[in-house]
N, C-alpha and C positions, 0 to 999 in steps of 0.2 A: 699040501705044499703051496699050490695057488694060493690060496688064502694069507697065508704065510707072509709070500712074497707081496701079494697086494697092500697087505698091512705096511709092510717095511718100506714099500716103497712110497706110498703117501706118505708116512713120518718123514723119510730123509727127503721128498721133495719138499716138503713144508720146510724143513730147516734149512735147506740149501737156499730157498727163495729169502728167507728170513735174515740172511747174513746181509751186514751194512754194506754200502756202496765203499767204503774204505775198504774192507776186506777182500771183497771184489777186485778192485782197482790191484791192490799189493799181491793179492793171491795169482792174479793173471800173468805179473811181472815177474814172480816168484817160480811160477809153473814153465814159462818160458825157457828159464836158463835151468831149469831141471830135464826138461824135454829135450834141449839142445845139448846137454849132457848124458843121454842117456848112453849105454856102451855101444848099443848099435844104432847110433844116429846116423842116418845117411849123410855123404857130403854132395851127392848127387840124384838124379832121378824123380819119381813122383812121390810125394809125400801126401798124405789125405787128414783133413782135419774136420772140423763140424763148425755148422754156424750155432752158436751158444743160443738156446732157448730155454726158459722155465729156470731161471737162475743157476745153466750150467756155467762152470768157469769157462771163459772167453778164451780164444786162441790167437788173438790178433798181435799180440807182442810176441808169439814166438813166429807167427807166420812172418811178420815184418823182420825177423831176425835170422831165417834160415839160409844155409848156405846159399852163393849165387847159382848154384848149378842144380839146385832142387827146385822143382816145379810143385807150388802147391795147389791142392785139389780139394772139392766139395763133393760130398756124397749127392747122388742123384737117385729118387727112387723109379725103378723101373717096373714096366707092366708084369714081369715074371715073379715080382715079390723080392727080385732082389737087388742090391745097390750097385751102381755103377759110379765112378768116379769122373769128373770133369774139372780141368785146370781152370783157376781161378784168380784173378787180381783185383784189389780194392777198385770198385770203379767201373768193373764188366757187369753187364746186366744179368740180373737174377729175376726169378719168377717164383711165387710160392707154390710149394706143391700140394696134396690133398690136404696135409696136416698143418698148413700156412708156415710151413718152414722155408727160407728162401733157396732155390738151388739154381746153379747156372742154367742159362737158356742157350743149350749148344745142340746143334745135329746129333742122333744116335752116333752117327759114325765118329764123333769126336770123343765118344765116352769111352772110358777105360772099366777093365775088369779090375777086381782088386786083386789077381793075379800077378797084374803089370804095376802095384805099387812097391815101392822099397818100405814104407813104414805106412801105418794107419794108426791115427789116434782118435780111439773112440770116447763117447760121451759115457758118463755111467752115472747111475744113481745111487750105487752103494758096490762096494768092492771087498774082499779080505785078502789075506794074506798070500793066498794061494793062486791068486790071479782070477780068482771067481769074480764076476760083474755081473751086478743087477741093473739091467736097462729099463728101458719106459715100458719092456712088456710087449713090443710088437714083432720082435724076432729079427727085425730086419739085418743088424749085423749078423747074428749066427746063423742065419740061412745064407747069407754071401760068403761069409769065411768058413763053411763047414768044411772044406778043403783041408784047413789047417790042423783039423782032428788028427789027421792021417800024414800029413806032408810038414815039414820043416819049413821056418822062415828063408826069405820073406813070402810075404809082406811081415815084417814085425808088427806086434800089436800092442799098443799103449794104452791103457785108461787114463783120463785125465778128470781130475776133481779136486775136492776140498779134504782136508785129512780129515774134517769132523765127518764123512761119508763112508770111512772105513768102519765095517763092523767085525765081530768076531767070526763069523761064519755065514757063508751063503751056500745052502744045498743046492748044488749042481745039479741040473738035470741033463739027460740024455744028448740035447741038442746044444747044450753049453759049449762056446768056445773059449778055452782059458786065455789070459792075456800072458804077455810075457813081461811085462811091466805094469807099474801105475806109478803116475806122477802125480804130484800134488803141491801143493806151495810150500810143505813141510820137507819134502824129499823126493827121493826115488825108491821104490821098492822094486827089486830084482824079482819078480813072481818065480822065474825058474829056481831059487834058492829061498826065496822068501825073507830075505834079506834089505835092510835100507843099506844104500850107499849114499 
């Protein structure tokens, strides 16, 4: 399964990186509308996104349109190999983490646990209709969100990607945490029912 995942990951990442700029820009706009239309989109509380890298679909349009009582956060790598989340606004200080991904520069006492968030929007390399997500392979989100395998939302988990990243089936590993929904530029896939809305 590891070789299959690695091959699929390489192919989908290359395809994503090769999308034209116009597709990326219009995709981010359409994605924002779909994230805001999620049936469980919060009107207040902490919500997390990510800093788009490696051709990932951008979340800036969504961040700027969030309800005024929502506080946007970015993930921060923690020494225990799990993610924490830090409030961030455009213009706030960022520092590169060990993978070169910008993250907020805040004291550990200001970081939030995943359980404290209302919604987490996860980057993905690939996804299927059942809510199985193929990530970059580091396992950060699966380790950090393992509690969702036995506990209901919140936080709600929504993957964000391009429609071209949908695949027929991703074989789930025991540690994989399923998504509640996937939003693309094409629509919302409610993974709880495997239906587009």
